[in-house]
VONU-912496 format. One line per field, with one value per residue (C-alpha): residue number from 0; x, y, z. Coordinates in steps of 0.5 Angstrom, whole numbers, plus 500, padded with zeros to 3 digits. Layout:
% VONU-912496
guke	[NUM; ...]
X	[X; ...]
Y	[Y; ...]
Z	[Z; ...]
END
This chain:
% VONU-912496
guke	[0; 1; 2; 3; 4; 5; 6; 7; 8; 9; 10; 11; 12; 13; 14; 15; 16; 17; 18; 19; 20; 21; 22; 23; 24; 25; 26; 27; 28; 29; 30; 31; 32; 33; 34; 35; 36; 37; 38; 39; 40; 41; 42; 43; 44; 45; 46; 47; 48; 49; 50; 51; 52; 53; 54; 55; 56; 57; 58; 59; 60; 61; 62; 63; 64; 65; 66; 67; 68; 69; 70; 71; 72; 73; 74; 75; 76; 77; 78; 79; 80; 81; 82; 83; 84; 85; 86; 87; 88; 89; 90; 91; 92; 93; 94; 95; 96; 97; 98; 99; 100; 101; 102; 103; 104; 105; 106; 107; 108; 109; 110; 111; 112; 113; 114; 115; 116; 117; 118; 119; 120; 121; 122; 123; 124; 125; 126; 127; 128; 129; 130; 131; 132; 133; 134; 135; 136; 137; 138; 139; 140; 141; 142; 143; 144; 145; 146; 147; 148; 149; 150; 151; 152; 153; 154; 155; 156; 157; 158; 159; 160; 161; 162; 163; 164; 165; 166; 167; 168; 169; 170; 171; 172; 173; 174; 175; 176; 177; 178; 179; 180; 181; 182; 183; 184; 185; 186; 187; 188; 189; 190; 191; 192; 193; 194; 195; 196; 197; 198; 199; 200; 201; 202; 203; 204; 205; 206; 207; 208; 209; 210; 211; 212; 213; 214; 215; 216; 217; 218; 219; 220; 221; 222; 223; 224; 225; 226; 227; 228; 229; 230; 231; 232; 233; 234; 235; 236; 237; 238; 239; 240; 241; 242; 243; 244; 245]
X	[950; 944; 942; 949; 948; 941; 944; 950; 945; 941; 947; 950; 943; 943; 950; 949; 942; 946; 952; 949; 945; 950; 946; 946; 954; 955; 953; 959; 964; 960; 960; 968; 969; 964; 968; 975; 972; 970; 976; 980; 976; 975; 983; 984; 980; 983; 990; 990; 989; 981; 978; 974; 967; 969; 972; 966; 962; 965; 966; 958; 956; 960; 958; 951; 950; 953; 949; 943; 943; 947; 945; 937; 937; 942; 938; 931; 932; 935; 928; 924; 927; 925; 918; 918; 920; 916; 923; 922; 916; 920; 926; 921; 919; 926; 924; 928; 926; 926; 932; 936; 933; 934; 942; 943; 940; 944; 951; 955; 951; 953; 960; 961; 957; 962; 968; 966; 965; 972; 975; 971; 974; 981; 980; 976; 983; 981; 987; 986; 990; 984; 980; 978; 977; 974; 969; 968; 967; 962; 958; 959; 957; 951; 949; 950; 946; 940; 941; 941; 935; 931; 933; 929; 923; 923; 924; 918; 913; 915; 911; 917; 924; 922; 917; 922; 926; 920; 919; 926; 927; 923; 927; 933; 931; 929; 935; 940; 938; 935; 942; 946; 942; 942; 947; 942; 936; 935; 929; 933; 939; 934; 931; 937; 940; 934; 936; 942; 945; 945; 949; 954; 954; 956; 961; 964; 964; 968; 973; 973; 974; 980; 976; 975; 968; 965; 959; 953; 948; 943; 947; 947; 940; 938; 943; 941; 933; 933; 936; 931; 925; 927; 929; 922; 918; 922; 920; 913; 912; 916; 910; 905; 906; 906; 913; 915; 913; 909]
Y	[805; 803; 810; 812; 806; 808; 815; 813; 809; 815; 819; 814; 813; 821; 821; 816; 820; 826; 824; 821; 827; 831; 837; 838; 836; 841; 847; 847; 846; 852; 856; 856; 857; 863; 866; 865; 867; 874; 875; 874; 878; 884; 883; 884; 891; 894; 892; 886; 889; 889; 895; 893; 894; 889; 884; 884; 883; 877; 874; 875; 872; 866; 865; 867; 862; 856; 857; 859; 855; 849; 848; 849; 845; 839; 837; 839; 835; 829; 829; 830; 825; 820; 822; 822; 814; 812; 810; 815; 811; 805; 808; 810; 803; 801; 805; 811; 817; 824; 826; 821; 822; 830; 829; 823; 828; 834; 831; 831; 836; 841; 839; 840; 847; 849; 847; 851; 857; 856; 855; 861; 865; 863; 864; 871; 875; 878; 879; 874; 878; 881; 875; 871; 864; 862; 867; 866; 858; 860; 864; 859; 853; 856; 859; 853; 849; 853; 853; 845; 845; 850; 845; 839; 844; 845; 837; 835; 840; 838; 833; 831; 834; 839; 842; 842; 847; 851; 852; 853; 859; 864; 862; 863; 870; 873; 870; 872; 878; 882; 882; 883; 889; 892; 897; 900; 901; 903; 899; 893; 894; 894; 887; 884; 885; 880; 875; 870; 871; 878; 877; 873; 879; 884; 879; 879; 886; 887; 882; 886; 892; 890; 891; 886; 883; 882; 879; 883; 881; 882; 878; 872; 872; 872; 866; 862; 864; 862; 856; 854; 856; 852; 846; 846; 848; 841; 837; 839; 838; 831; 829; 832; 828; 822; 820; 820; 813; 814]
Z	[116; 113; 112; 109; 104; 102; 101; 097; 093; 091; 089; 085; 081; 080; 078; 073; 070; 070; 067; 061; 059; 055; 055; 062; 063; 057; 062; 067; 061; 057; 064; 064; 057; 057; 063; 059; 053; 056; 059; 053; 049; 053; 055; 048; 047; 054; 052; 057; 063; 065; 069; 075; 072; 067; 072; 076; 070; 068; 075; 076; 070; 071; 078; 077; 070; 074; 080; 077; 070; 072; 079; 077; 071; 073; 079; 077; 070; 074; 078; 072; 068; 074; 074; 067; 067; 073; 077; 082; 085; 085; 088; 094; 095; 098; 104; 103; 107; 104; 108; 104; 098; 099; 101; 096; 090; 091; 093; 087; 083; 089; 089; 082; 083; 088; 084; 078; 082; 085; 078; 075; 081; 079; 071; 072; 073; 079; 084; 089; 094; 096; 096; 103; 101; 107; 106; 098; 100; 105; 101; 095; 099; 101; 095; 091; 096; 095; 088; 088; 093; 088; 083; 087; 088; 080; 079; 084; 081; 073; 069; 065; 063; 058; 063; 068; 064; 063; 070; 072; 067; 071; 077; 073; 070; 077; 081; 075; 072; 078; 081; 075; 073; 080; 079; 074; 078; 085; 086; 083; 087; 094; 091; 090; 097; 099; 094; 095; 088; 090; 096; 091; 086; 092; 094; 087; 086; 092; 090; 083; 086; 090; 097; 102; 103; 110; 111; 114; 118; 113; 108; 113; 114; 107; 106; 112; 111; 104; 105; 110; 106; 100; 104; 108; 101; 098; 104; 104; 096; 097; 102; 099; 092; 097; 096; 104; 107; 113]
END
């Protein structure tokens, strides 16, 4: 019970920090507005019915922006703000472990990211008859979790909030742009298959083309492997920076 109490306390502190930052809270709203706006704009130009390539692009943009943009920035900026205001060290004096801080930090941003993914799916115009919700939720949950952990890595490495944004941009460019432009280059397409966002884009392409998506062994290995690696990197950086109590 004591561990749960500490985890809940961290989650509350993080949510207060995030909710007071207008720029961070605008991210999910702008993601939904972007998807809905693209759907309306392209729908007017195509007579109201979007072709599969356009639906795939809209869904890909929405989910990729949410996972990479909102996930990285929301978590990373919150941790960087704690470091900038010197409240992270104070928090560590309360005997909070790395795992309690880890789960408490990502709990609410993770849930918000998953919810936004579902909203984007419903407003994108994709036919839900070919969408397997259990598969979509599984991939979305793992991808959102990886995104939040990478955001924590960004926050731990950053000196302040501005520096966190600068560190997050290279991650955003790689994980967003490589899968999105994978259809234009064979090399990028192959590289995309080894990125967790590439798995997400492959799934969205299947849904938009009214084709059932089946998780391949490689997709599963990429999702689980990158999740494990990101968690390990965070815990190592957490201890290296002296936040874990002996």
